[in-house]
C-alpha distance (Angstrom), angle and dihedral (degrees) to the residues before:
residue distance angle dihedral
M1 . . .
S2 3.79 . .
S3 3.71 116.2 .
K4 3.78 131.4 -156.3
S5 3.77 128.8 -150.4
V6 3.83 137.9 169.3
V7 3.77 123.9 -145.7
V8 3.79 116.9 -170.1
H9 3.86 122.7 -156.4
P10 3.85 126.8 -167.2
D11 3.90 96.5 -113.5
A12 3.77 142.6 -10.2
D13 3.81 97.3 -87.7
S14 3.83 94.2 50.1
L15 3.71 87.1 47.2
A16 3.84 91.5 53.8
A17 3.82 92.3 46.0
A18 3.82 93.1 49.0
A19 3.78 93.2 46.0
A20 3.77 89.6 51.2
A21 3.83 91.9 53.4
R22 3.76 89.4 47.0
L23 3.89 91.7 52.5
I24 3.83 92.1 46.8
T25 3.79 90.1 52.9
K26 3.74 93.5 46.3
I27 3.83 94.1 49.1
V28 3.87 91.6 47.7
D29 3.80 90.3 48.4
L30 3.79 92.9 50.5
Q31 3.76 91.6 48.1
A32 3.78 92.7 47.6
G33 3.82 86.3 57.6
G34 3.86 89.7 55.9
G35 3.76 97.0 -99.2
A36 3.75 133.6 133.4
P37 3.86 100.6 -139.9
R38 3.76 117.4 -131.2
I39 3.86 105.1 -148.1
V40 3.90 125.1 -175.7
L41 3.80 111.7 -149.9
A42 3.77 125.8 -148.2
G43 3.75 135.6 -149.0
G44 3.82 128.5 -132.6
G45 3.70 134.7 82.5
V46 3.73 102.4 -73.4
A47 3.78 93.4 43.1
I48 3.83 92.0 50.9
K49 3.73 91.2 46.4
M50 3.74 87.4 51.5
L51 3.84 90.3 58.5
E52 3.78 89.7 49.7
H53 3.80 89.3 55.7
V54 3.84 89.0 49.5
R55 3.83 89.4 54.0
E56 3.86 91.7 48.5
S57 3.76 96.0 45.7
P58 3.84 118.0 101.2
A59 3.77 87.5 -148.9
A60 3.87 89.9 68.3
A61 3.76 87.0 76.7
A62 3.76 87.7 75.3
I63 3.88 91.1 64.7
D64 3.76 118.8 95.7
W65 3.71 95.6 -137.7
S66 3.78 93.0 -171.1
R67 3.87 88.6 63.3
I68 3.75 105.5 59.0
E69 3.75 133.9 88.0
L70 3.80 116.9 -143.6
Y71 3.82 126.2 -161.8
W72 3.77 135.8 169.5
G73 3.73 127.9 -122.3
D74 3.78 95.2 -150.1
E75 3.74 141.8 -11.9
R76 3.80 138.6 -160.8
Y77 3.77 108.2 -116.5
V78 3.85 97.0 -125.2
A79 3.80 136.3 124.0
P80 3.84 115.7 -56.5
D81 3.80 92.9 -109.3
H82 3.86 97.2 42.1
P83 3.76 111.3 128.6
E84 3.76 93.0 -132.0
R85 3.77 95.6 63.4
N86 3.75 110.1 114.2
E87 3.84 90.1 -142.3
L88 3.77 93.3 55.5
Q89 3.90 91.7 49.4
A90 3.83 91.4 47.2
R91 3.84 91.4 49.6
R92 3.84 91.5 49.5
A93 3.83 91.2 44.8
L94 3.81 98.3 45.7
L95 3.75 123.8 -28.6
D96 3.93 96.3 70.1
H97 3.82 87.5 54.4
V98 3.86 100.6 53.0
P99 3.81 134.6 56.6
V100 3.66 99.4 -105.0
D101 3.81 119.2 163.2
P102 3.89 105.1 -110.1
A103 3.81 89.3 -145.9
K104 3.78 91.1 60.4
V105 3.89 95.4 51.2
H106 3.79 107.4 90.1
P107 3.90 111.3 -171.5
M108 3.78 121.3 179.2
G109 3.79 118.2 -107.4
A110 3.78 122.0 -81.9
D111 3.79 128.0 -138.9
T112 3.84 108.0 -89.7
G113 3.75 96.2 151.9
G114 3.78 104.1 -69.3
P115 3.78 128.4 106.6
V116 3.79 118.6 -80.9
E117 3.83 89.8 -124.6
E118 3.76 91.5 65.8
A119 3.75 91.5 53.2
A120 3.77 91.9 47.4
A121 3.81 91.1 50.2
A122 3.85 91.0 48.2
Y123 3.75 88.3 55.5
A124 3.72 94.1 47.2
E125 3.73 87.7 51.4
L126 3.86 93.1 51.2
L127 3.90 89.7 49.5
A128 3.82 90.7 49.1
E129 3.76 90.8 52.7
Q130 3.83 89.2 48.5
A131 3.71 90.1 50.6
G132 3.85 93.6 51.9
G133 3.79 100.0 -97.9
S134 3.83 110.1 -29.6
G135 3.72 143.6 30.0
V136 3.81 122.8 8.3
P137 3.80 132.4 -50.5
A138 3.75 120.6 -91.1
F139 3.78 93.8 -101.7
D140 3.83 115.8 -151.4
V141 3.79 96.5 -150.1
L142 3.88 127.8 6.5
L143 3.77 113.0 -166.3
A144 3.76 113.8 -150.9
G145 3.79 134.2 -175.5
M146 3.65 125.5 -158.4
G147 3.85 134.3 -140.2
G148 3.80 124.2 -138.4
E149 3.89 89.8 -103.6
G150 3.86 90.9 53.7
H151 3.89 99.3 -98.8
T152 3.74 120.5 146.9
L153 3.79 131.5 -172.6
S154 3.84 96.0 -4.8
V155 3.82 93.4 -51.5
F156 3.75 107.3 123.1
P157 3.80 130.1 -167.6
D158 3.88 113.0 -76.5
S159 3.85 91.2 -5.6
P160 3.79 125.0 139.5
A161 3.80 87.6 -106.7
V162 3.79 93.2 58.5
H163 3.82 90.1 54.7
E164 3.76 92.4 52.1
T165 3.87 112.0 117.4
T166 3.80 105.0 169.1
A167 3.74 116.3 27.1
G168 3.81 120.2 80.7
V169 3.76 97.2 -154.8
V170 3.81 128.8 36.0
A171 3.84 138.9 -176.7
V172 3.72 109.2 -124.4
H173 3.74 123.8 -151.8
D174 3.86 132.8 -175.4
C175 3.81 96.9 17.4
P176 3.81 109.9 -173.5
K177 3.85 87.0 -132.9
P178 3.74 115.6 61.4
P179 2.97 137.9 -79.1
P180 3.81 89.6 53.7
T181 3.75 99.8 -154.4
R182 3.76 122.6 65.7
I183 3.82 147.7 146.1
S184 3.80 117.4 -119.1
L185 3.73 144.1 -179.1
T186 3.78 109.9 -127.8
L187 3.86 129.6 -124.6
P188 3.94 90.0 -101.3
A189 3.75 87.4 54.0
A190 3.81 91.6 50.7
R191 3.78 89.5 50.3
A192 3.81 88.3 58.4
A193 3.78 87.2 73.1
A194 3.81 121.5 97.6
E195 3.79 88.0 -140.9
V196 3.74 132.7 20.8
W197 3.85 117.6 -163.4
I198 3.72 115.1 -164.4
V199 3.81 108.0 -158.8
T200 3.84 115.2 -172.1
A201 3.76 139.9 141.1
G202 3.86 142.0 -173.4
G203 3.69 139.8 63.3
A204 3.87 91.6 -94.0
K205 3.86 86.0 69.5
A206 3.87 97.3 48.6
E207 3.82 97.1 92.2
A208 3.80 94.1 48.8
V209 3.84 90.9 46.0
A210 3.66 91.6 51.6
A211 3.87 92.9 46.5
A212 3.70 95.6 48.1
L213 3.79 94.8 47.5
G214 3.72 88.2 45.1
G215 3.80 93.5 60.0
A216 3.81 106.4 -91.8
P217 3.81 113.3 166.1
E218 3.77 116.6 -100.9
V219 3.85 91.7 -121.4
E220 3.86 87.9 65.9
K221 3.84 97.6 33.7
P222 3.80 109.0 20.5
I223 3.84 92.2 -167.8
A224 3.79 87.8 71.3
G225 3.76 87.7 67.6
A226 3.82 95.1 54.6
V227 3.77 98.3 94.8
G228 3.83 127.2 154.1
R229 3.72 121.8 -129.2
E230 3.85 89.8 -124.2
R231 3.75 105.8 12.7
T232 3.74 143.6 8.6
L233 3.72 113.7 -160.1
W234 3.88 122.0 -168.7
L235 3.83 110.2 -159.0
I236 3.81 107.4 -173.5
D237 3.74 142.4 151.2
R238 3.79 128.3 -116.9
E239 3.67 94.5 -97.3
A240 3.83 92.6 53.0
A241 3.78 88.7 49.4
G242 3.76 91.9 51.2
K243 3.81 96.9 109.7
L244 3.78 98.4 40.4
P245 3.83 113.8 114.9
G246 3.84 110.6 -87.4
S247 3.78 92.9 14.8
């Protein structure tokens, strides 16, 4: 049975540091059990700061970086060298500094002149191959951020993506938050993960955090639909927890 838990940290930086330590421990434990962990990375300020803390942690030396598969939950469909690409930010924060196997790092496509639908289809095909022919892999940990209106990945409230029930990857147009064109995993794909870790901070997120944990429908607060098969872990700071009961 899937469990849900909430861990509150004093501020955004301590949240990022603690989440980094938690991720290192999880990866090491999975590798100790003989696995090659499948981790889905997120964009956003706290998630990228978390990767910087992983890079800076002495404990990261315990990770076998050649034995880990890395994916992304969503990506801005911009040029390969655009500073807003989640992949580029993750590489600068961590991946360029550790001996990852390039063949096991799976970024979403960038805008090189083709339609975003082709890039989304290519990522769906890659994930299906990784999953053994269809669907998406059984991710070990999917890291997810959250916007102030409750979006996660690039799945926004009452958008076509939030109504998707079968596809694992979609092209996203007309995002209310720029850039407007993106590629995203869907909520069904997120629910393929054993664990979903929602990492978010700031008072602007407090209302959406309280609504999602209070049972809001995913059409209104997509983050409510990001639920792990075994565990859903909310990692937030005090400001983001500000409207939870008893806060």
